[in-house]
DRENDO-1510 file (C-alpha; in Angstrom, 1 decimal, always signed):
<recs>
REC; n; res; u; v; w
REC; 1; MET; +7.1; -20.6; +28.2 .
REC; 2; ARG; +9.4; -21.7; +25.2 .
REC; 3; ASN; +13.1; -22.8; +27.3 .
REC; 4; GLN; +11.2; -25.1; +29.2 .
REC; 5; HIS; +10.3; -27.1; +26.4 .
REC; 6; ILE; +13.5; -26.7; +24.1 .
REC; 7; SER; +16.5; -27.6; +27.1 .
REC; 8; PRO; +17.4; -30.8; +26.9 .
REC; 9; VAL; +17.2; -31.7; +23.4 .
REC; 10; VAL; +15.1; -34.8; +22.8 .
REC; 11; LEU; +16.5; -37.5; +19.8 .
REC; 12; ASN; +14.9; -40.5; +21.7 .
REC; 13; THR; +12.4; -41.4; +24.2 .
REC; 14; GLN; +12.1; -44.6; +26.4 .
REC; 15; TYR; +9.2; -45.5; +28.8 .
REC; 16; HIS; +9.5; -48.6; +29.9 .
REC; 17; ASP; +5.9; -49.6; +31.1 .
REC; 18; LEU; +5.1; -48.5; +27.4 .
REC; 19; GLN; +5.2; -50.7; +24.3 .
REC; 20; LEU; +7.6; -49.0; +21.4 .
REC; 21; LEU; +6.1; -49.6; +18.0 .
REC; 22; ARG; +8.2; -47.7; +16.2 .
REC; 23; ARG; +10.8; -44.9; +15.7 .
REC; 24; GLY; +9.9; -42.8; +12.5 .
REC; 25; LYS; +12.2; -40.3; +11.1 .
REC; 26; VAL; +11.2; -37.6; +13.7 .
REC; 27; ARG; +8.3; -39.4; +16.1 .
REC; 28; ASP; +8.7; -42.5; +18.8 .
REC; 29; ILE; +5.2; -44.4; +18.2 .
REC; 30; TYR; +3.9; -46.3; +21.5 .
REC; 31; ASP; +0.7; -48.7; +21.3 .
REC; 32; LEU; -1.4; -48.3; +24.0 .
REC; 33; GLY; -4.0; -50.9; +23.2 .
REC; 34; LYS; -7.0; -49.3; +21.8 .
REC; 35; SER; -4.8; -46.1; +21.1 .
REC; 36; LEU; -1.2; -45.2; +19.6 .
REC; 37; LEU; +0.8; -42.8; +21.4 .
REC; 38; LEU; +2.9; -40.2; +18.8 .
REC; 39; VAL; +6.2; -38.4; +20.7 .
REC; 40; ALA; +8.1; -35.9; +18.4 .
REC; 41; THR; +11.2; -35.8; +19.3 .
REC; 42; ASP; +13.9; -33.2; +18.1 .
REC; 43; ARG; +15.4; -35.3; +15.8 .
REC; 44; ILE; +15.2; -34.1; +11.8 .
REC; 45; SER; +15.8; -35.2; +8.6 .
REC; 46; ALA; +16.7; -34.0; +5.3 .
REC; 47; PHE; +16.9; -35.8; +2.1 .
REC; 48; ASP; +15.1; -38.9; +3.8 .
REC; 49; VAL; +18.5; -39.2; +6.1 .
REC; 50; ILE; +18.2; -38.5; +9.6 .
REC; 51; ILE; +20.5; -36.0; +11.2 .
REC; 52; SER; +22.9; -36.8; +14.1 .
REC; 53; ASN; +21.9; -33.1; +15.6 .
REC; 54; GLY; +18.3; -32.3; +16.9 .
REC; 55; ILE; +16.6; -29.4; +16.7 .
REC; 56; PRO; +16.1; -27.8; +20.6 .
REC; 57; GLY; +12.3; -27.3; +20.8 .
REC; 58; LYS; +11.1; -28.9; +17.2 .
REC; 59; GLY; +9.6; -31.5; +18.8 .
REC; 60; TYR; +7.5; -29.1; +20.6 .
REC; 61; VAL; +6.4; -26.9; +17.6 .
REC; 62; LEU; +5.6; -29.8; +15.7 .
REC; 63; THR; +2.9; -30.7; +18.2 .
REC; 64; GLN; +1.7; -27.6; +18.9 .
REC; 65; LEU; +1.4; -26.5; +15.1 .
REC; 66; SER; -0.5; -29.9; +14.4 .
REC; 67; ALA; -3.0; -28.9; +17.1 .
REC; 68; PHE; -3.5; -25.5; +15.9 .
REC; 69; TRP; -4.5; -27.0; +12.1 .
REC; 70; PHE; -6.8; -29.9; +13.4 .
REC; 71; SER; -8.8; -27.2; +15.6 .
REC; 72; GLU; -8.7; -24.4; +12.9 .
REC; 73; LEU; -9.4; -26.6; +9.8 .
REC; 74; TRP; -12.1; -28.7; +11.4 .
REC; 75; LYS; -14.1; -26.1; +12.4 .
REC; 76; TYR; -16.9; -27.1; +10.1 .
REC; 77; ASN; -17.9; -30.2; +9.2 .
REC; 78; ASP; -16.9; -31.2; +5.6 .
REC; 79; LEU; -13.4; -32.7; +5.6 .
REC; 80; ILE; -12.9; -36.5; +6.6 .
REC; 81; PRO; -11.8; -36.7; +10.1 .
REC; 82; HIS; -8.4; -37.3; +11.7 .
REC; 83; HIS; -6.7; -39.4; +14.4 .
REC; 84; LEU; -6.1; -37.0; +17.0 .
REC; 85; ILE; -7.9; -37.4; +20.4 .
REC; 86; SER; -6.2; -35.0; +22.3 .
REC; 87; THR; -2.9; -33.5; +23.4 .
REC; 88; GLU; -3.8; -32.5; +26.8 .
REC; 89; VAL; -1.0; -35.3; +29.0 .
REC; 90; GLU; -3.7; -35.4; +31.7 .
REC; 91; SER; -6.2; -36.7; +29.5 .
REC; 92; PHE; -3.7; -39.8; +28.1 .
REC; 93; PRO; -4.5; -43.2; +30.3 .
REC; 94; SER; -3.2; -43.8; +33.1 .
REC; 95; ILE; +0.1; -46.0; +32.4 .
REC; 96; CYS; +1.5; -43.0; +30.7 .
REC; 97; HIS; +1.0; -40.3; +33.8 .
REC; 98; PRO; +4.7; -41.6; +35.1 .
REC; 99; TYR; +6.1; -39.7; +32.3 .
REC; 100; ILE; +3.8; -36.7; +32.0 .
REC; 101; ASP; +6.7; -34.3; +32.7 .
REC; 102; SER; +8.4; -35.6; +29.4 .
REC; 103; LEU; +5.4; -35.9; +27.4 .
REC; 104; ARG; +4.2; -32.5; +27.6 .
REC; 105; GLY; +3.6; -30.5; +25.2 .
REC; 106; ARG; +5.3; -33.1; +22.7 .
REC; 107; SER; +2.8; -36.2; +22.3 .
REC; 108; THR; -0.2; -36.8; +20.9 .
REC; 109; LEU; -3.0; -39.2; +21.3 .
REC; 110; VAL; -4.2; -40.3; +18.5 .
REC; 111; HIS; -6.7; -43.4; +16.9 .
REC; 112; LYS; -5.5; -46.2; +15.1 .
REC; 113; ALA; -5.5; -46.4; +11.8 .
REC; 114; ASN; -4.0; -48.1; +8.5 .
REC; 115; PRO; -1.6; -46.2; +6.7 .
REC; 116; LEU; -1.9; -45.7; +3.4 .
REC; 117; PRO; +1.6; -46.4; +1.6 .
REC; 118; VAL; +1.4; -42.8; -0.5 .
REC; 119; GLU; +2.2; -39.6; +0.7 .
REC; 120; CYS; -0.2; -36.4; -0.9 .
REC; 121; ILE; +1.2; -33.6; -1.6 .
REC; 122; VAL; +0.0; -30.3; -2.6 .
REC; 123; ARG; +1.7; -27.4; -4.9 .
REC; 124; GLY; +0.5; -24.2; -4.9 .
REC; 125; TYR; +3.6; -22.4; -6.0 .
REC; 126; ILE; +6.5; -23.5; -7.9 .
REC; 127; SER; +10.1; -23.9; -6.3 .
REC; 128; GLY; +12.5; -26.6; -5.1 .
REC; 129; SER; +12.2; -29.6; -7.1 .
REC; 130; ALA; +9.4; -28.6; -8.4 .
REC; 131; TRP; +11.3; -25.7; -10.4 .
REC; 132; LYS; +14.3; -27.6; -11.3 .
REC; 133; GLU; +12.3; -30.1; -13.4 .
REC; 134; TYR; +10.2; -27.4; -14.7 .
REC; 135; ARG; +13.5; -25.7; -16.1 .
REC; 136; LYS; +14.6; -28.5; -17.8 .
REC; 137; GLN; +11.3; -30.4; -19.4 .
REC; 138; GLY; +8.1; -28.0; -18.9 .
REC; 139; THR; +6.3; -30.0; -16.2 .
REC; 140; VAL; +6.2; -30.7; -12.8 .
REC; 141; CYS; +6.2; -34.6; -11.5 .
REC; 142; GLY; +5.3; -35.6; -15.1 .
REC; 143; GLN; +2.3; -32.8; -15.4 .
REC; 144; LEU; +2.9; -30.7; -18.0 .
REC; 145; LEU; +2.3; -27.1; -17.4 .
REC; 146; PRO; +2.2; -23.7; -19.6 .
REC; 147; GLU; +5.1; -21.9; -20.2 .
REC; 148; GLY; +6.9; -19.0; -19.1 .
REC; 149; LEU; +6.4; -19.7; -15.5 .
REC; 150; GLN; +8.7; -17.8; -13.1 .
REC; 151; GLU; +10.4; -19.1; -10.0 .
REC; 152; SER; +8.2; -19.1; -6.5 .
REC; 153; GLU; +5.2; -18.2; -9.2 .
REC; 154; GLN; +1.4; -19.4; -7.9 .
REC; 155; PHE; +0.0; -22.3; -10.4 .
REC; 156; PRO; -3.5; -21.1; -11.8 .
REC; 157; GLU; -4.7; -24.3; -9.9 .
REC; 158; PRO; -2.9; -26.4; -6.9 .
REC; 159; LEU; -1.0; -29.1; -7.9 .
REC; 160; PHE; -1.5; -32.9; -6.2 .
REC; 161; THR; +1.5; -34.9; -6.6 .
REC; 162; PRO; +1.6; -37.8; -4.7 .
REC; 163; SER; +4.8; -40.1; -4.1 .
REC; 164; THR; +6.1; -43.1; -2.5 .
REC; 165; LYS; +6.3; -43.3; +1.3 .
REC; 166; ALA; +9.6; -45.2; +1.3 .
REC; 167; THR; +10.4; -46.6; +5.1 .
REC; 168; ASP; +14.0; -46.7; +3.3 .
REC; 169; GLY; +15.7; -44.8; +1.0 .
REC; 170; HIS; +14.2; -41.5; -0.7 .
REC; 171; ASP; +10.4; -41.2; -1.4 .
REC; 172; GLU; +10.4; -41.1; -5.4 .
REC; 173; ASN; +7.4; -39.1; -7.5 .
REC; 174; ILE; +3.9; -41.3; -8.7 .
REC; 175; SER; +2.1; -40.3; -11.5 .
REC; 176; TYR; -1.5; -40.1; -10.4 .
REC; 177; ALA; -2.6; -43.6; -12.2 .
REC; 178; THR; +0.1; -45.4; -10.3 .
REC; 179; MET; -1.8; -44.1; -7.5 .
REC; 180; GLU; -4.6; -45.4; -7.9 .
REC; 181; GLN; -3.2; -49.1; -8.6 .
REC; 182; LEU; -1.4; -48.5; -5.0 .
REC; 183; ILE; -4.6; -47.5; -3.3 .
REC; 184; GLY; -7.8; -48.4; -5.4 .
REC; 185; HIS; -9.6; -45.6; -7.5 .
REC; 186; ASP; -12.2; -44.9; -4.8 .
REC; 187; ILE; -10.0; -44.3; -2.1 .
REC; 188; ALA; -7.5; -42.4; -4.2 .
REC; 189; THR; -10.6; -39.9; -5.5 .
REC; 190; GLN; -11.0; -39.2; -1.7 .
REC; 191; VAL; -7.6; -39.1; -1.3 .
REC; 192; ARG; -6.7; -36.2; -3.9 .
REC; 193; LYS; -10.0; -34.2; -2.8 .
REC; 194; ALA; -9.1; -34.3; +0.9 .
REC; 195; SER; -5.6; -33.0; +0.0 .
REC; 196; LEU; -6.6; -30.3; -2.2 .
REC; 197; MET; -9.5; -29.1; +0.3 .
REC; 198; LEU; -7.3; -29.4; +3.3 .
REC; 199; TYR; -4.2; -27.2; +0.9 .
REC; 200; THR; -6.7; -24.7; -0.1 .
REC; 201; ARG; -8.1; -24.1; +3.3 .
REC; 202; ALA; -5.4; -23.3; +5.2 .
REC; 203; ALA; -3.4; -21.3; +2.4 .
REC; 204; LYS; -6.4; -19.0; +3.2 .
REC; 205; ILE; -5.8; -18.9; +6.8 .
REC; 206; ALA; -2.2; -18.7; +6.5 .
REC; 207; LEU; -2.4; -15.7; +4.3 .
REC; 208; THR; -4.3; -13.8; +7.0 .
REC; 209; ARG; -1.0; -14.4; +8.8 .
REC; 210; GLY; +1.1; -13.1; +6.4 .
REC; 211; ILE; +2.3; -16.4; +5.5 .
REC; 212; VAL; +2.6; -18.3; +2.1 .
REC; 213; ILE; +2.3; -22.1; +1.9 .
REC; 214; ALA; +3.7; -23.1; -1.0 .
REC; 215; ASP; +3.3; -26.6; -0.9 .
REC; 216; THR; +2.7; -29.3; +2.0 .
REC; 217; LYS; +2.4; -32.9; +2.6 .
REC; 218; PHE; -0.2; -35.1; +3.9 .
REC; 219; GLU; -0.6; -38.7; +5.2 .
REC; 220; PHE; -3.6; -40.3; +5.3 .
REC; 221; GLY; -5.1; -43.9; +6.7 .
REC; 222; ILE; -8.1; -46.2; +6.9 .
REC; 223; ASP; -9.8; -46.3; +10.5 .
REC; 224; PRO; -10.0; -50.2; +11.1 .
REC; 225; ASN; -13.3; -49.8; +12.2 .
REC; 226; THR; -15.0; -47.5; +10.6 .
REC; 227; LYS; -13.1; -48.3; +7.0 .
REC; 228; GLN; -13.1; -44.3; +6.5 .
REC; 229; LEU; -10.7; -42.4; +4.9 .
REC; 230; VAL; -9.2; -40.4; +7.8 .
REC; 231; LEU; -5.7; -38.1; +8.0 .
REC; 232; ILE; -3.0; -39.3; +10.1 .
REC; 233; ASP; +0.5; -38.1; +11.6 .
REC; 234; GLU; +1.0; -34.6; +11.1 .
REC; 235; ALA; -0.6; -31.9; +9.5 .
REC; 236; LEU; +0.9; -28.3; +8.4 .
REC; 237; THR; +4.7; -28.0; +10.1 .
REC; 238; PRO; +7.7; -26.6; +8.7 .
REC; 239; ASP; +8.7; -30.6; +8.6 .
REC; 240; SER; +5.8; -30.8; +6.5 .
REC; 241; SER; +5.6; -27.5; +4.3 .
REC; 242; ARG; +7.0; -25.0; +2.6 .
REC; 243; PHE; +6.7; -22.2; +4.3 .
REC; 244; TRP; +7.7; -18.1; +2.9 .
REC; 245; PRO; +6.7; -14.6; +4.4 .
REC; 246; LYS; +4.2; -13.3; +2.0 .
REC; 247; ASP; +5.9; -9.5; +2.0 .
REC; 248; LYS; +9.6; -11.4; +1.0 .
REC; 249; LEU; +7.7; -12.8; -1.7 .
REC; 250; ILE; +9.0; -12.0; -5.4 .
REC; 251; LEU; +8.8; -13.8; -8.2 .
REC; 252; GLY; +12.0; -15.2; -10.0 .
REC; 253; GLU; +13.5; -15.7; -6.6 .
REC; 254; SER; +13.7; -18.3; -3.7 .
REC; 255; PRO; +12.0; -16.7; -1.1 .
REC; 256; PRO; +13.6; -16.7; +2.9 .
REC; 257; SER; +12.2; -20.1; +4.4 .
REC; 258; LEU; +10.4; -20.5; +7.5 .
REC; 259; ASP; +10.5; -24.4; +7.3 .
REC; 260; LYS; +13.2; -27.3; +7.3 .
REC; 261; GLN; +13.6; -26.1; +3.6 .
REC; 262; PHE; +16.9; -23.9; +5.6 .
REC; 263; VAL; +18.4; -26.8; +6.6 .
REC; 264; ARG; +18.7; -28.3; +3.1 .
REC; 265; ASN; +19.9; -25.4; +1.6 .
REC; 266; TYR; +22.8; -25.6; +4.2 .
REC; 267; LEU; +23.2; -29.0; +3.4 .
REC; 268; ASP; +23.2; -28.3; -0.5 .
REC; 269; THR; +25.8; -25.5; -0.2 .
REC; 270; ILE; +28.4; -28.0; +0.9 .
REC; 271; GLY; +28.0; -30.2; -1.5 .
REC; 272; TRP; +26.2; -33.4; +0.5 .
REC; 273; ASN; +25.3; -35.9; -2.0 .
REC; 274; HIS; +22.0; -36.8; +0.1 .
REC; 275; CYS; +23.7; -40.2; +0.8 .
REC; 276; PRO; +24.1; -41.2; +5.0 .
REC; 277; PRO; +25.3; -40.5; +7.0 .
REC; 278; ALA; +24.6; -37.2; +6.6 .
REC; 279; PRO; +27.0; -34.2; +8.2 .
REC; 280; ASP; +26.9; -32.9; +11.8 .
REC; 281; LEU; +24.9; -29.6; +11.3 .
REC; 282; PRO; +27.0; -26.5; +12.8 .
REC; 283; SER; +25.4; -24.8; +15.9 .
REC; 284; GLU; +24.2; -21.7; +14.0 .
REC; 285; VAL; +22.6; -23.6; +11.7 .
REC; 286; ILE; +21.0; -25.7; +14.6 .
REC; 287; GLN; +20.1; -22.4; +16.5 .
REC; 288; GLN; +18.4; -20.7; +13.4 .
REC; 289; THR; +16.6; -23.5; +12.8 .
REC; 290; SER; +15.1; -23.5; +16.2 .
REC; 291; GLU; +14.3; -19.9; +15.9 .
REC; 292; LYS; +12.6; -20.3; +12.5 .
REC; 293; TYR; +10.6; -23.1; +13.7 .
REC; 294; PHE; +9.8; -21.1; +16.8 .
REC; 295; GLU; +8.6; -18.1; +14.2 .
REC; 296; ILE; +6.3; -19.8; +12.3 .
REC; 297; LEU; +4.6; -21.3; +15.7 .
REC; 298; SER; +4.4; -17.9; +17.0 .
REC; 299; LEU; +2.7; -16.6; +13.6 .
REC; 300; PHE; +0.2; -18.9; +13.5 .
REC; 301; THR; -1.1; -19.6; +16.7 .
REC; 302; LYS; -0.1; -15.8; +18.1 .
REC; 303; ARG; +1.7; -17.1; +21.3 .
</recs>
């Protein structure tokens, strides 16, 4: 099952009958008229810079894990809608059918939405840039926290820490008040509530699989027809989340990651300044990253 999805590495897709809307850091997006086709490539970015190497099977893992969460989290009708229509390529519009083999496993048919200009980050544990900020000034994304927290410690309550969604350059943390100015009070309230509900529910599910979700990022949009808030993009993948093995969590230490942090850690060890161009990844880092992505998929989906 795995081998058919990890070779060859897919860095770009080109379907001549389909209208390419744009290429994101990872996904190629096609406009199908009433819907969008999202194709998850094997591209990887770190610190908002795309790396020239691909990670074998990465697009497959992102697609399958997002599909798992869209199914698992929406078993009850108490969450806002999401954009997913189908990941079953046979059900895609007929214009996609000539490309079924290359689309299978890594593509998603979704409803259109107008994306909000913010990224919605929920932090359940203190780590990474949050830990660095807390050590310096006792805050996380500007929010004052109790003294004496240790690295990798769980917050008393999950923190909602929005950021900008930069098309070029780096995303920047913003205050909740700034987010309200960008998207309005009512939408900001909905976004914060939805983000915290999604994280809290997912974190409980993850613990039953022996996984801690230290933090994660959500993106939202507005359905142009219903004017409702909807979850868009991916959900709770190793690109957008920090996953730790529960049995490796030790206060005061940084646990091993099952996510993109593995690549970030490597790039920091070689002294990269986080500005383009990104250095190439060595073959062993590529292989180990691919293995980590497939491991987290297996732990969640039992496949």
